[in-house]
N, C-alpha and C positions, 0 to 999 in steps of 0.2 A: 394454465400453469406453464412456465417456460420449460422447454425441452433441452436437456443437456445433450451435447453432441455425443452420440454413441460411437465409441472407438473400439476397433477389434484388436488393438494392441496398446502399448503404453505411450503412445504419442500424446503430446500436450495440446489441448484444444485452445486455439488462439483466435480472438476476434480483433481484427484490425479496423480501426475507425479513421477514415481520412476524408479530405474535402472532395477528392476526385479520383477517377479510375487510374489516372497516370501515376499518382502517388501510391495508390493501392497496389498496382502491379509492381512498382519498384520495390515496395516493402515485401510483397509476396515472393519476389524473386530472391530476396535475401534469405528467406526461409527455405526456398527450394534448392538453394545451393548446398544445403546440409546433406551430406552423403548418407547419413543414417535416417533421413526423413523423419525427424523427431517431432514434427509439428503437423497438426491438422488445422489449416488456416481458413477462416471465413472472413468476408469483407462487408463493411457497411460504409457507404459514402453519402455525402450531401450536406444539408444543413443540420444544426444541432437538433432542431425540432423533428426533422425526418428521422434522424438516427435514434433519438429517444423513443419515438413511436415504435421502433422495431426492436428495442432492447429486450423486451419481455419474451420475444421469440427465440432468444439465444441465452445460453447459460455456459459461457466459456470458462475455462480454468484461468486464463490470462487474457486481459484486454489491453491492446496497444492503442492509445488515443492521441491523435494529433491535436495540438492546442488550437490550430487554425482550421476551421471548417468553412463552409461556403458562406455562412451568414456573418462571421466576424473573426478577427485574429485570435480571440480567446474563447470562442464558442465551445471548444473541447472541454473546458472546465465545467460547463453546464452538463455535458454528457457524463463526466466523471461523478458529479454529485448524484445524478439519477442512477448511475450504475451502482453506487454504494447503497442506494435505497433498494434497488431491485435484487441485487446479487451480492450479498455481504461476503461470500466466500471467493468471489472472483478477484484475483490479484491484478491491479491496474498499474500500467506504466504510461506516464505522459511523455509523448514525443514532442519536444519543444523546439521551436525555431531557433531560439537562443536561450541559454540557461541564465537568464537574468535573475537576480536574487529574489525579487518578489514572485516570479513565476515558480521558481523552485520551491520556495516556502509554501506558496498557496497549493501547489500540487500535493505535497505531503500533508498539509493541513486538511485537505479535502479527502484524504484517505488513500492516495496513491502509494504503491510500494516501491516505486522507482521513477526516476526521470532519465530520459535519454535524449541527448542533443542531436539534431540533424547534422551538426558539424562533425560528429563522431563517425568513425568507420562502422558501416553496417555489419562488418564481420563480428563485432562485439554484441550485436543485438540478440543473437541466439543465446549467448551466455547470460545476458540480462533477463531474458524470458525464463530461462531455467532457474536462475537465482530467485526471482520473486515467486515462482511456482513452488519452490522448496520452502517458502515461508520467510525468506530473508528479504533485505532491502537493497536496492541498487542506487548508489550515488557515488560520484567521484569525490576526491578531496575538496575540490572547489565548491561543489554542491553542498557537501557537509559543512563547509565553512559558512555558507550562506545561512544554513539552518541554525548553526550554533550562534551566529551573530544575531539572528532574530530572537532566539531564546534568551540571549544575554540581556536584551532590552526589556524583558519582562521581569516582574518581581521574582525574587528567589523562591523556589519551591521549597516548602517545608513539609515533611511527612509527619509532623507532630503539631498539636495545637499549642496554645499559649501556656498550658499547664504541663507541657511535655508529654501528653498522652498521645499515642498513635492515632492518626486520622483514619487509618484503614483497619478494617477488621482482619482477622487471621485469614479468612477465606478470600477477601479482596487482595491481600498480600500474595496469596497463592496465584490468583489470576494475573497480577502484575508480573510475577516471576515467570509465568509461562508465556505471557505476551512477549517479554524480553528475550525469551528463548526462541522466538520466531514462530510460535504455534498459532494456528488459525483458531477461530471460535469453536469450530466443530471438534478439533483436536483437544482444545482445552476442556471442553465439555466431557469428552470421553476420559481424559486424564483424571478429572475431578469427580466423575460419575454424576454429572449434572446435565440438565437439559440445555440445549444450545441457546434458547431464549433467555435462560437464567444468566448465562455468560454475558449476553448483550446487556442485560439489566445491571449486572455487576460493573461492566465497563462504563455505562452511563453514570453510575454513582461515583466511580473512581475518577472519571474525568471531571465531574462536578466538584468533588472534594479537593482535588489537586490543582484545579484551574488549568487543565490542558484540554486540547480539542482534537487530538488525533493519537493514534498508536505510536507514530514516530516521536511525537513530543514526549509521550509517556516513556518510551524506551530511552531517549536521550536524557531526560531528567533522571531516570532511574540510574543510569550509569554515572551521571554527574553526582548523585547522592551517594552512590557506592564509593566513588573516588574521594568524596569528602568524609566518608565514614559515618554518614547520617542515616543508614538503614535502621529501621526498627529491629530489635533483637530477633524477632521471629522470622524476618525475611532473609532468605538465602541469596547469595550472589548469583546473578544470572550467568548462564553459560556464555562464554565469549562469542560463540557463533551467533548469538541473538542480535549482535550489532548489525550484521548483514550489510554493512556500509563500507 
């Protein structure tokens, strides 16, 4: 069983995944400049295969993953995929060499809660980590534009079938509403008095019914439907903080 980092205070446990020690130390120094010492940072470096082999020994609250590792420029996405398999509750941020549209979209599609460009000031990195830890999403306006452009190329989402009947059950609508408010699976489970594995099962069915592949797509489609006035009558409008973007 993976061991969560045991903290004696309210620091956020962060796992930083980089190709080499130089990059790792650079990122670690960005966290160490925090006067409040808000983070407990651990490091993994090397190839994607080496990092994946060590993921089960860690259970961080937030993971910062470089897209480029020792084996290839996009190897970090392999790590992101495995991280989502091993640790559903870990909030992941992809650290991108450049925020190209396909990389931004792929990061969120694979379950990242944020993207951070190496071209951006590291002073904002701490705020990014806190934001995703709080259950929100981190993306600037340009990144959001890439996501919306990708979604606009897909068929329009409908929350009703051809007969006008809702695609989602009342309970599935509740799950969607709480996802849009930024809640994690464990928080949704406690709110609805359900087991966490039941929430995962609900999300699989919701994704299948609506034709989306990630929480970000679900949230963006939900807000799009709200703006169009297409919510089923039983669904409440999500809290605005659920955008997190």
